[in-house]
MARMISE-145086 format. One record per residue (C-alpha): residue in three letters; x, y, z. Coordinates in steps of 0.5 Angstrom, whole numbers, padded with zeros to 4 digits, always signed. Example, Ala and Ser with C-alpha at 12.3 -4.5 7.8 and 13.67 -1.06 7.14 Angstrom:
// residues 2
ALA+0025-0009+0016
SER+0027-0002+0014
// end
This chain:
// residues 113
UNK-0005-0008+0013
UNK+0001-0013+0010
UNK+0002-0016+0018
UNK-0006-0017+0019
UNK-0005-0020+0011
UNK+0001-0025+0012
UNK-0003-0028+0019
UNK-0009-0030+0015
UNK-0007-0032+0009
UNK+0001-0033+0009
UNK+0007-0030+0006
UNK+0005-0031-0001
UNK-0002-0026-0001
UNK+0002-0020+0004
UNK+0008-0020-0001
UNK+0003-0019-0006
UNK+0000-0013-0003
UNK+0007-0010-0001
UNK+0009-0011-0008
UNK+0006-0003-0011
UNK+0011-0001-0004
UNK+0016-0005-0005
UNK+0021+0002-0008
UNK+0020+0005-0002
UNK+0029+0007-0001
UNK+0031+0012-0003
UNK+0037+0010-0004
UNK+0035+0004-0008
UNK+0031+0009-0013
UNK+0037+0014-0014
UNK+0041+0007-0015
UNK+0036+0004-0020
UNK+0036+0011-0023
UNK+0044+0011-0024
UNK+0044+0005-0027
UNK+0039+0007-0033
UNK+0043+0013-0035
UNK+0039+0018-0031
UNK+0045+0021-0029
UNK+0042+0028-0024
UNK+0036+0025-0022
UNK+0033+0027-0015
UNK+0028+0023-0010
UNK+0024+0027-0005
UNK+0019+0025+0000
UNK+0013+0027+0000
UNK+0007+0027+0006
UNK+0001+0025+0005
UNK-0005+0022+0008
UNK-0010+0017+0005
UNK-0017+0017+0007
UNK-0023+0013+0007
UNK-0030+0013+0009
UNK-0030+0007+0013
UNK-0026+0001+0014
UNK-0031-0003+0009
UNK-0029+0003+0004
UNK-0022+0001+0005
UNK-0022-0007+0003
UNK-0027-0006-0002
UNK-0022-0002-0006
UNK-0016-0007-0004
UNK-0021-0011-0007
UNK-0022-0008-0014
UNK-0014-0009-0014
UNK-0014-0014-0019
UNK-0006-0015-0020
UNK-0006-0015-0012
UNK-0011-0017-0006
UNK-0017-0018-0012
UNK-0013-0023-0016
UNK-0012-0028-0010
UNK-0017-0028-0004
UNK-0025-0031-0005
UNK-0031-0028-0003
UNK-0030-0031+0004
UNK-0023-0029+0005
UNK-0025-0022+0003
UNK-0031-0024+0009
UNK-0026-0025+0014
UNK-0020-0020+0012
UNK-0026-0015+0013
UNK-0028-0018+0021
UNK-0021-0019+0022
UNK-0020-0010+0019
UNK-0026-0008+0023
UNK-0021-0010+0029
UNK-0015-0009+0028
UNK-0015-0003+0024
UNK-0019+0001+0029
UNK-0013+0005+0031
UNK-0013+0009+0024
UNK-0022+0010+0025
UNK-0023+0016+0026
UNK-0029+0020+0031
UNK-0033+0020+0024
UNK-0032+0013+0022
UNK-0027+0015+0017
UNK-0020+0011+0016
UNK-0014+0016+0016
UNK-0006+0014+0016
UNK+0000+0017+0013
UNK+0002+0016+0007
UNK+0009+0018+0004
UNK+0011+0017-0003
UNK+0018+0018-0006
UNK+0018+0022-0013
UNK+0024+0022-0018
UNK+0025+0029-0022
UNK+0030+0029-0027
UNK+0031+0034-0033
UNK+0034+0031-0040
UNK+0040+0036-0043
// end
């Protein structure tokens, strides 16, 4: 999705989309925790699957995120994005027309003495 956004609208839009995912590195998270004084932080990767009823639903959800795409793209750009997404995201469309893809998450756990 980020690559598609960069192709269509440039790096500023693509980077806004990437922003919620910039802490996807376990070592970086451990380092940030240590700098913040959280000594025994554990960072574990959890696997999950993201599902949307359709590509249109996925794009609509992104449009609702006002701090990322919803605050950057206008109606015409969202129309262009949907048209491109319907082609580019086909590998993630199930036989029933839903969209599904892996989305791992890093979870930090720590305890205070």
